[in-house]
N, C-alpha and C positions, 0 to 999 in steps of 0.2 A: 402155264400153258405157253406163253410167248417164249420163255426160256427153252422149252423143248423144241419149239419150231426153229429157233436160231441154231441150236445144237444140231438138229437134223439137217438143216441147210448147209452148215459148215462141214459136217461129215460127208454129205453128198459131194460138195466141192472138193474135199480132200480125196475122196475115192475117184472122182473124175480126173484130178491131177495125176494120180497114180496110174490110171489107165492110159491117159493120153500123153504123158510125159515120157520121153525116151531116155531120160537121165536117171541117175541113182535116186533112191528114195530120199536121201538127205537133200539132194539138189531140188527135188520136187517140193519138199517141205519148206525149203528156204524161199523158193519162188512164191509159194502160197502165202507165206508169212509176209513177204514183201508186198504182194498185191493187197493183202488185208491192211497193211500199214498205209499204203497209198490211198485206199478207200477211206480209212480213218482220218488221214490228213486232209483230204478233200472235204470230207463232211465237217470237220472242225473249222476249216477256213471259210467254207461257203454256207455253213449252217444248214446244209441240206445234203441228202444222200445223192450220189450220182445215179442217173437213170440208165446209163449205158457206158460201155467201155469207151466209145467214141467221145463221150463227154469228158472223160478223163484225159484223152489224147488232146482234144481241142484246148483244154485248160492247161496243158503242159505238164500234167502229173505223170503221164506215161508217154513213151516214144511211139509205141504201136499197140494196137489192140491185142490182148491175149486170146487164147483159145476161147471160142464162144461157149464151150461147155463149162466154163467157169462162172457163168451167170448167177449161180446160187450165191456167190459172194456178194453180188449187188443186192440180191433179194434179202440176204441176211441183214444188210445194212438198213434196208427199209423196215424190216421186221423189228429191229432194235430201236429204231427211232420212235419216240413217244407220239409224234404227230403222224407217223406212218410214212414220212418222207424226210 
């Protein structure tokens, strides 16, 4: 059940990237992969999922906040975490 939720959230984020990204599909996928890697790195370092993009910016993992429509990436992190966060 949790697996399906995570997949659904990631697919939603990917669709959002495709809609709101003005670059090629390959560039959009690269950006999405990079954001996911940043979330994973933060989660590993802090042992907690980021609750917002601004949290990643303040911690120095991102230079600026990405499009707010990419929030499902953060939700997917929380869904994957055994403790919920």
